[in-house]
Backbone bond lengths (Angstrom), bond angles and torsions (degrees), N, CA, C in turn:
res aa  C-N    CA-C-N  psi(-1)  N-CA   C-N-CA  omega(-1)  CA-C   N-CA-C  phi
1 M - - - 1.470 - - 1.537 106.64 -
2 V 1.322 116.62 133.14 1.457 122.36 175.74 1.502 107.30 -116.03
3 V 1.352 116.45 126.51 1.437 121.14 -177.54 1.537 111.25 -117.57
4 D 1.254 117.36 122.00 1.476 123.53 174.78 1.551 106.38 -85.70
5 A 1.317 115.42 104.50 1.481 120.82 178.73 1.529 111.62 -102.09
6 I 1.350 113.48 22.44 1.458 122.88 179.79 1.542 112.84 45.06
7 R 1.361 113.26 36.35 1.437 125.46 175.06 1.564 112.73 59.19
8 L 1.301 116.60 27.55 1.455 120.01 174.93 1.518 107.68 -80.92
9 T 1.329 116.05 112.44 1.478 119.73 -174.78 1.520 111.84 -112.87
10 Y 1.333 118.69 1.87 1.463 118.90 -178.33 1.516 113.51 -90.81
11 S 1.359 118.53 -7.55 1.431 120.05 169.90 1.517 107.52 -142.93
12 S 1.340 117.09 161.39 1.458 119.52 -170.68 1.507 112.49 -90.11
13 I 1.364 115.01 157.15 1.435 121.47 169.68 1.506 111.37 -87.84
14 G 1.325 118.97 -9.17 1.407 123.13 -179.68 1.503 112.76 166.19
15 G 1.352 115.57 176.56 1.447 120.39 179.06 1.531 109.31 -153.76
16 D 1.336 112.09 -145.76 1.474 121.82 -169.27 1.537 113.26 -45.94
17 I 1.337 117.99 -59.21 1.453 120.54 -172.39 1.542 111.47 -65.69
18 K 1.287 117.86 -47.42 1.482 121.70 -177.66 1.527 111.34 -61.67
19 F 1.375 116.08 -41.38 1.416 117.50 -177.51 1.539 113.54 -80.78
20 M 1.305 116.90 -22.70 1.473 119.94 170.71 1.520 108.95 -64.03
21 Q 1.294 117.30 -40.62 1.501 121.22 177.79 1.528 109.79 -64.42
22 L 1.314 119.03 -39.25 1.480 119.72 176.78 1.526 110.95 -62.28
23 K 1.301 114.82 -44.66 1.485 117.30 176.43 1.498 111.54 -60.01
24 Q 1.317 119.10 -44.57 1.451 121.94 179.70 1.550 110.80 -61.41
25 L 1.320 116.07 -31.61 1.476 121.55 177.72 1.536 111.52 -80.84
26 K 1.336 116.59 2.71 1.445 124.09 177.59 1.561 114.19 67.42
27 A 1.306 115.12 29.95 1.475 117.96 173.80 1.558 106.16 -66.16
28 G 1.316 114.97 145.06 1.453 120.59 -176.81 1.487 114.04 -74.81
29 G 1.297 118.78 -21.39 1.474 124.01 179.36 1.502 109.17 162.07
30 L 1.319 114.19 -175.98 1.478 120.18 179.83 1.475 110.63 -137.90
31 V 1.342 114.33 137.04 1.480 121.20 176.27 1.537 105.31 -129.66
32 T 1.337 114.81 129.94 1.415 119.84 177.04 1.540 113.28 -144.79
33 D 1.299 117.67 152.50 1.482 121.00 175.77 1.536 108.81 -94.33
34 G 1.340 116.33 11.05 1.471 124.22 175.73 1.483 110.54 -103.11
35 S 1.313 116.58 -162.26 1.432 125.12 178.98 1.528 112.01 -108.23
36 V 1.334 116.07 156.64 1.430 121.59 170.56 1.508 109.01 -124.83
37 R 1.367 119.69 163.55 1.394 121.73 176.19 1.506 109.87 -123.05
38 D 1.329 117.43 176.82 1.507 123.24 -179.57 1.543 109.69 59.01
39 S 1.309 118.27 41.46 1.435 122.01 -175.89 1.519 112.44 -61.37
40 N 1.332 121.63 -38.75 1.437 122.22 178.92 1.516 110.75 -58.78
41 T 1.313 119.21 -43.31 1.433 122.38 178.32 1.516 111.99 -67.91
42 L 1.320 116.13 -38.84 1.439 120.98 -177.93 1.529 110.97 -62.01
43 I 1.299 116.55 -37.88 1.458 121.63 178.42 1.535 110.37 -59.34
44 E 1.301 116.60 -41.80 1.504 120.74 179.83 1.521 112.71 -61.27
45 Y 1.327 118.33 -25.07 1.511 119.92 -179.24 1.490 110.78 -72.64
46 G 1.317 119.90 -21.76 1.437 121.39 -176.64 1.553 109.40 71.43
47 F 1.276 116.83 18.50 1.466 123.72 -178.19 1.518 107.20 -96.64
48 P 1.325 119.21 117.55 1.471 120.18 -175.24 1.515 111.62 -67.55
49 I 1.328 115.36 125.79 1.471 122.89 179.03 1.547 107.26 -131.73
50 Y 1.320 114.83 125.50 1.440 121.50 176.19 1.519 107.78 -118.17
51 S 1.335 117.55 116.56 1.445 121.53 -178.71 1.504 109.52 -131.69
52 A 1.340 115.88 158.21 1.449 121.22 176.88 1.506 110.94 -65.83
53 S 1.313 117.89 -29.54 1.453 120.30 179.74 1.530 109.74 -165.54
54 T 1.298 115.15 178.54 1.455 121.84 171.68 1.506 109.34 -121.30
55 T 1.299 116.49 154.95 1.467 119.79 179.93 1.501 109.03 -153.10
56 S 1.309 116.98 162.78 1.440 120.10 174.20 1.518 111.64 -96.74
57 K 1.344 115.48 -7.73 1.456 119.42 -176.61 1.536 113.81 -81.91
58 Q 1.285 115.37 124.04 1.458 120.84 176.97 1.538 107.52 -71.95
59 G 1.312 114.55 137.19 1.505 120.02 177.11 1.502 109.55 -59.48
60 S 1.298 115.09 133.09 1.470 119.37 -178.58 1.524 111.73 -111.19
61 G 1.280 116.54 22.88 1.436 119.87 176.10 1.518 116.60 101.91
62 E 1.311 116.12 16.92 1.475 120.07 176.75 1.524 110.89 -68.94
63 C 1.335 114.81 -29.53 1.480 120.42 -173.88 1.495 108.43 -136.52
64 W 1.308 116.81 107.82 1.470 122.50 -176.93 1.535 108.92 -105.96
65 P 1.372 117.27 145.31 1.448 119.22 173.18 1.536 111.57 -56.33
66 W 1.301 118.81 133.48 1.424 122.23 -175.19 1.511 112.82 -124.56
67 Q 1.305 115.38 -44.48 1.461 118.60 -177.35 1.554 107.82 -140.88
68 V 1.376 116.14 154.50 1.424 122.00 179.43 1.516 105.55 -128.27
69 N 1.339 114.54 144.89 1.466 121.58 175.53 1.551 112.80 57.46
70 D 1.285 116.91 34.42 1.452 122.97 176.11 1.508 109.77 -116.54
71 A 1.321 118.24 162.74 1.429 121.15 177.27 1.531 108.20 -67.53
72 I 1.343 115.76 134.68 1.460 120.61 -179.95 1.552 108.51 -135.49
73 Q 1.288 115.90 174.62 1.458 118.91 168.40 1.564 103.52 -117.61
74 C 1.304 114.25 141.49 1.485 119.50 176.99 1.490 105.89 -134.60
75 G 1.328 117.94 113.48 1.444 120.67 -179.19 1.509 112.99 65.72
76 G 1.340 116.23 23.32 1.450 120.18 179.17 1.537 113.94 90.45
77 T 1.331 116.63 6.65 1.444 120.47 -178.28 1.526 108.57 -113.96
78 L 1.339 117.72 134.36 1.455 120.54 178.69 1.507 109.30 -76.92
79 V 1.336 116.78 132.23 1.452 124.37 179.44 1.493 109.00 -127.31
80 H 1.361 117.17 126.49 1.421 122.29 175.54 1.546 109.04 -107.75
81 S 1.278 117.73 150.94 1.470 123.56 174.36 1.509 106.66 -56.27
82 G 1.345 118.29 128.92 1.456 122.32 -179.34 1.510 113.72 99.58
83 D 1.340 118.05 -14.47 1.447 118.41 176.66 1.535 110.38 -62.85
84 A 1.319 115.92 152.42 1.486 119.30 174.00 1.539 110.34 -85.08
85 I 1.304 114.65 131.83 1.453 120.70 179.61 1.513 106.32 -112.34
86 V 1.351 119.20 122.31 1.461 123.20 -176.65 1.494 107.43 -127.56
87 G 1.367 114.14 128.13 1.451 118.70 -179.46 1.504 112.29 -140.45
88 D 1.344 115.81 152.62 1.444 122.74 170.77 1.532 107.62 -145.13
89 D 1.315 116.02 -164.23 1.465 118.57 -177.18 1.529 113.33 -63.11
90 D 1.276 117.80 -18.16 1.485 123.46 -178.06 1.552 113.96 -87.95
91 G 1.308 116.59 -17.59 1.455 120.04 179.54 1.521 112.53 145.19
92 V 1.320 115.37 -162.29 1.475 123.06 -173.76 1.540 108.18 -133.70
93 I 1.341 114.54 142.97 1.432 119.28 173.02 1.551 107.98 -128.06
94 V 1.328 115.90 158.32 1.453 123.67 176.35 1.506 105.96 -114.30
95 I 1.337 115.03 127.59 1.431 122.45 177.64 1.480 107.56 -112.68
96 P 1.350 117.72 118.07 1.481 119.33 179.00 1.480 111.70 -55.99
97 N 1.312 116.93 138.70 1.453 123.87 -175.77 1.538 112.20 -51.14
98 L 1.348 117.32 -43.80 1.434 121.00 -178.19 1.551 113.73 -63.57
99 L 1.337 117.14 -21.70 1.483 122.05 -178.99 1.512 114.93 -105.64
100 A 1.346 117.82 -3.36 1.437 122.37 -170.72 1.543 112.71 -59.57
101 E 1.300 118.00 -46.79 1.491 118.77 -178.06 1.518 111.23 -66.33
102 E 1.317 117.41 -42.91 1.503 120.87 179.16 1.520 109.06 -60.70
103 I 1.316 118.19 -44.18 1.452 120.78 -175.36 1.494 108.69 -70.78
104 M 1.287 122.04 -35.49 1.440 123.67 178.83 1.555 108.92 -64.13
105 V 1.311 117.90 -40.07 1.478 118.95 177.66 1.546 109.13 -63.15
106 I 1.303 117.76 -45.16 1.458 121.41 178.74 1.573 110.87 -60.50
107 A 1.332 115.60 -43.24 1.466 119.70 -179.34 1.531 111.18 -64.43
108 R 1.333 118.30 -40.97 1.473 120.75 176.02 1.507 112.16 -62.91
109 Q 1.333 114.64 -40.97 1.470 117.93 177.84 1.515 112.15 -61.91
110 R 1.326 115.15 -41.41 1.487 120.22 179.13 1.534 109.97 -64.23
111 E 1.335 117.68 -43.25 1.445 121.03 176.40 1.494 112.88 -59.72
112 S 1.327 116.78 -38.44 1.428 122.35 179.73 1.564 108.91 -65.16
113 V 1.287 116.63 -44.46 1.507 119.25 178.85 1.504 109.48 -65.07
114 E 1.313 118.95 -44.19 1.448 121.52 179.12 1.536 112.62 -62.43
115 G 1.309 116.03 -31.10 1.462 123.09 177.83 1.534 110.68 -66.27
116 I 1.358 117.25 -24.82 1.459 121.79 177.61 1.531 110.03 -91.29
117 V 1.303 117.14 -44.46 1.476 122.18 -175.66 1.516 112.30 -65.54
118 K 1.340 117.23 -46.94 1.458 117.59 -175.65 1.536 115.95 -60.51
119 P 1.393 118.60 -42.97 1.462 117.90 175.92 1.513 111.95 -64.23
120 Q 1.385 118.03 -34.65 1.451 119.83 175.37 1.489 112.88 -60.08
121 L 1.333 114.57 -46.45 1.481 119.35 179.48 1.522 111.38 -61.85
122 A 1.331 117.01 -35.69 1.454 119.66 179.75 1.525 111.59 -66.10
123 E 1.306 116.26 -30.35 1.515 121.07 -178.69 1.510 110.89 -82.62
124 E 1.327 117.71 -29.03 1.490 119.44 -175.26 1.529 109.68 -80.13
125 T 1.358 112.66 151.00 1.455 118.95 174.43 1.536 107.80 -100.68
126 V 1.271 116.37 128.28 1.482 120.45 179.37 1.490 107.90 -87.13
127 P 1.350 117.45 122.05 1.491 119.33 178.38 1.542 112.34 -65.38
128 R 1.289 114.68 140.51 1.480 118.87 179.54 1.465 112.39 -105.23
């Protein structure tokens, strides 16, 4: 789920209870350009959440749900329903749906090359 919170980071779009429900509904994760709260508890869920920040302030209505499955911007990036969202500890990227298969092939090829290069580098001695 990708949420455009119009970059409001001083109050949260949700916390423990809301995101527990998302996990129960089998959502794959959450990405927002807003803030979330209850971050210590959220980590325990093992539910991937990427947010612009964390806060203790409960949202008081600055940002209300308006549309679902529509094109949005999140953190300045255009996101369409059906786009692939990929994240790890370094961040999140949006892959347009029409390019997702092609990019996955390229990514797997790169991983394969890195799987060869890294062990070779580990065996070689770098002259000083």
